[in-house]
Each structure stands twice: as C-alpha cells, then as structure tokens.
C-alpha positions in Angstrom: -0.1 -0.1 0.0 1.1 3.5 -1.2 1.8 6.4 1.7 1.2 9.9 0.8 2.7 12.7 2.2 -0.1 15.1 3.4 -0.2 17.3 0.7 -1.1 14.4 -1.8 -3.5 12.9 0.4 -5.4 15.9 0.6 -5.3 16.3 -3.4 -6.7 12.5 -3.2 -9.4 12.8 -0.2 -11.2 15.7 -3.0 -10.9 13.1 -5.9 -14.5 11.0 -6.4 -14.7 7.4 -6.3 -15.9 5.0 -9.2 -14.8 7.6 -11.9 -11.8 8.1 -14.3 -9.1 9.6 -12.4 -6.3 11.7 -14.4 -2.6 12.9 -12.1 -0.5 15.0 -14.6 3.0 15.3 -13.9 2.7 11.8 -12.0 6.5 11.1 -11.3 7.0 7.7 -9.6 3.2 7.7 -9.4 2.2 7.4 -6.1 -0.7 9.3 -5.9 -1.7 7.2 -9.3 -1.8 3.9 -7.7 -3.0 5.4 -4.3 -6.0 6.6 -6.0 -6.3 3.1 -7.8 -6.4 0.9 -4.7 -8.3 3.6 -2.8 -12.0 3.3 -5.0 -10.8 5.0 -9.0 -11.9 3.3 -11.6 -9.4 3.9 -14.0 -6.3 6.2 -13.7 -4.6 7.8 -16.2 -0.8 9.0 -14.6 1.0 11.3 -17.3 4.1 13.1 -17.0 6.0 15.0 -20.2 9.4 13.6 -19.4 10.4 9.5 -20.0 12.7 9.6 -16.5 9.3 10.0 -13.7 7.5 7.6 -16.2 9.5 5.0 -15.8 9.9 5.6 -12.4 6.2 5.5 -12.6 6.8 1.7 -14.3 8.6 0.6 -11.9 5.6 1.9 -9.0 3.0 0.1 -10.8 4.9 -3.0 -11.6 5.5 -3.0 -7.6 2.0 -2.2 -6.4 0.5 -4.7 -8.9 -1.8 -2.2 -10.1 -4.2 -2.9 -13.3 -5.9 0.3 -13.4 -3.0 2.6 -14.1 -2.8 3.6 -17.7 1.0 5.7 -18.6 0.2 8.4 -20.7 3.6 10.6 -22.2 2.1 14.1 -22.2 2.4 18.0 -22.2 0.2 18.6 -18.8 -3.5 17.4 -20.5 -2.4 17.4 -24.3 -2.7 13.9 -24.7 -5.9 13.0 -22.8 -8.9 12.8 -24.0 -11.2 12.0 -21.3 -11.2 12.5 -17.4 -13.7 12.4 -14.6 -11.0 14.0 -12.5 -7.8 16.2 -12.8 -5.1 16.1 -10.2 -2.0 18.7 -10.9 0.1 19.1 -7.8 3.5 20.0 -6.9 3.7 22.6 -9.8 3.8 26.6 -9.5 0.7 28.4 -10.3 1.4 29.6 -13.2 1.6 26.6 -14.9 -1.2 24.9 -13.6 -3.0 28.0 -15.0 -1.3 27.0 -18.2 -1.9 23.3 -17.9 -5.7 23.8 -17.4 -6.1 26.2 -20.4 -5.1 22.6 -22.7 -7.4 21.1 -21.1 -9.9 19.8 -24.3 -12.6 18.0 -22.5 -14.7 20.5 -20.3 -17.9 19.7 -18.9 -20.1 21.2 -15.8 -19.0 17.4 -14.2 -15.2 17.9 -14.6 -13.8 18.5 -11.5 -9.6 19.5 -10.9 -7.9 18.7 -8.3 -5.2 21.3 -7.7 -1.9 21.5 -5.0 0.3 24.8 -6.2 3.3 25.2 -5.2 3.7 28.9 -5.3 1.7 31.4 -6.9 -1.8 30.6 -5.6 -3.2 34.3 -6.6 -2.4 34.2 -9.6 -3.9 30.7 -10.3 -6.8 31.4 -8.2 -7.4 34.9 -11.0 -6.3 33.2 -13.8 -8.9 30.4 -12.9 -11.8 33.1 -12.7 -11.0 34.7 -15.8 -11.1 31.8 -17.9 -14.6 30.3 -16.4 -13.8 28.4 -13.6 -15.0 27.9 -9.8 -14.2 27.2 -6.6 -15.9 25.0 -4.8 -13.4 24.0 -1.8 -9.7 24.6 -0.4 -8.2 22.7 2.3 -4.9 23.4 4.2 -2.4 20.7 4.0 0.9 20.8 6.6 4.2 19.4 6.0 6.1 20.2 9.0 6.4 24.0 8.9 5.1 24.2 5.3 1.6 25.0 4.8 -0.1 24.2 1.7 -3.7 24.9 -0.2 -5.6 22.0 -2.2 -8.4 23.4 -4.5 -11.4 21.3 -5.8 -12.3 23.3 -8.9 -15.2 23.1 -11.5 -15.7 24.6 -14.9 -18.8 26.9 -15.1 -17.9 29.3 -18.1 -18.7 31.5 -16.4 -16.0 34.2 -16.6 -14.8 37.1 -13.6 -12.6 39.3 -12.3 -11.8 38.4 -8.5 -10.4 40.8 -6.4 -7.5 41.0 -4.8 -8.4 39.8 -1.4 -10.5 36.5 -3.3 -6.9 36.3 -4.9 -5.3 35.9 -1.7 -7.0 33.8 -0.2 -9.6 32.3 -2.5 -12.0 29.9 -0.1 -9.2 29.3 2.9 -11.4 29.3 6.4 -7.9 28.0 8.2 -6.8 30.4 10.5 -2.6 29.2 10.8 -2.7 29.6 6.4 -4.6 33.2 6.6 -1.9 34.0 8.9 0.7 32.6 6.8 -0.9 34.7 4.0 -0.8 37.8 6.0 2.2 37.4 7.3 3.9 37.4 4.0 2.4 40.9 3.1 3.6 42.2 5.9 6.8 41.2 5.2 6.8 42.7 1.5 5.9 45.8 2.9 8.4 46.1 5.1 11.2 45.3 2.7 8.8 48.1 0.1 9.9 50.5 3.3 13.2 49.9 3.5 14.3 50.2 0.4 12.6 53.4 0.0 11.7 53.3 -3.4 8.3 53.4 -5.0 7.0 50.4 -6.9 4.4 47.4 -7.1 4.7 44.3 -4.8 4.7 42.0 -7.8 2.4 39.2 -5.8 -0.3 41.6 -4.4 -0.2 44.8 -7.1 -0.1 46.8 -4.0 1.6 50.1 -4.8 2.7 50.9 -1.0 3.3 49.6 2.0 -0.1 51.0 3.6 -1.9 49.0 0.5 -0.4 45.4 1.8 -0.5 46.0 5.6 -4.4 46.8 4.8 -5.0 43.8 3.0 -3.2 41.6 5.7 -5.5 42.8 8.0 -8.0 41.9 5.5 -6.9 38.8 5.7 -6.3 38.4 9.6 -10.1 39.2 10.3 -11.3 36.7 7.5 -9.6 34.3 10.8 -10.4 36.1 13.6 -7.3 38.0 13.9 -5.4 41.0 14.1 -2.2 42.3 13.2 0.3 41.6 16.1 
C-alpha cells in the first residue's frame, strides 16, 4: 500500500470514487497508485519526461495495480478524457497554463489543484477563464502549509478582487495568518528600500496597501496584526 505525503493525501481525498482520474505530472505515480487502490475506476498517470514515467512504471508494477495507464503528455495535451484531474506540486502559473489546454471541459469535470507557488495568480486565472473554486483545504508538512483546491468549470468569466485572489475559499486561521505575514514582510521590505514600485504578488503599490490587505486577511480568521 502506498503512503502519501499530507499534501498529496489532501488532494487524493478530494477525488471522487468510481470515476476516471488523471494525475498530471505523476512523477513516481504514488498518487496514481493510491487512487487506483482506493476506489478510482481508472487512473491515467501522465508526465512529460521519460525518467519519471519509467519510475512510475516501476511503482505500478511493484504495487500490482491493473487500472493505471501511463501516458507521455505535456500537461493535458494527450489526454482525451477524465472525470477528475489532479495537478499537484507545480507552480500556479504552470497549472493555469495546463488547464487552459484541457479539451474535455464540462460542468461535471473536477480539477484538484495543489500549487506550490503563486496560488494567487492561479485563482485569478481560474476565474478569468470561467472556473469556480468549490473548496480549499490546508495541508501541513512540517512548518510548510499548502492549499489544495477543488475546482469546476462553469463557463462564467469574472475578475476576482485582490482579497479573494490571496485567500480564495481558505478558512484555516493558520493559513490565513501565513498569507498575511508574507504581505507584511513585503510591506517592510518596500519601506526599507524606500523605492516606489509595485508588489509583484499583490499588485499593491505602497506598504500601506499591503498592510490593509493583510489586516483584511487576518480578519477573515478572526485575528489581528500583532
């Protein structure tokens, strides 16, 4: 039986049973095999590189699973269909690019996304492209916190505000504080440099704007700036 890290386990738990799941960027196929062993009808494990696919093949053979198919694909380029699509362990910008190439979108398709960086960019691009975040969960690994999103396609495009881009559907107070503290750190850096400019992650143009955004985020979790 496969053991998953906290972030991969959180992603796996958002997948539906009895459906076809595609694990994009499968690497060693740990997640793909776990899903195959825990209720998935079929699992497509894809990767763009030969090395990870060979490692995935060894894992599939060792686990003895019969319902995992390995596919060499750049994102979803060679994937014809899946009910659930998992994209974990990549930057938010890359995840957004991969989703934009999906050829089988429907109201029933679910995307389980775990960005390592730039979650705020991913949220913005999702809503601009007609997607909706249903739920977000926090995964903890040591001192690191990760968000895992459950997303569906609605076809309704919108422009989310900066607060939503930073927090999405997160309710975990620890994660909200983590996001706010990063903004406060950026504000302190802007003040120290004494140079006018724009914070690349939030779009804010002054330390005051960054602090205000951080306060709004903390308020969502019932907290205040220390």
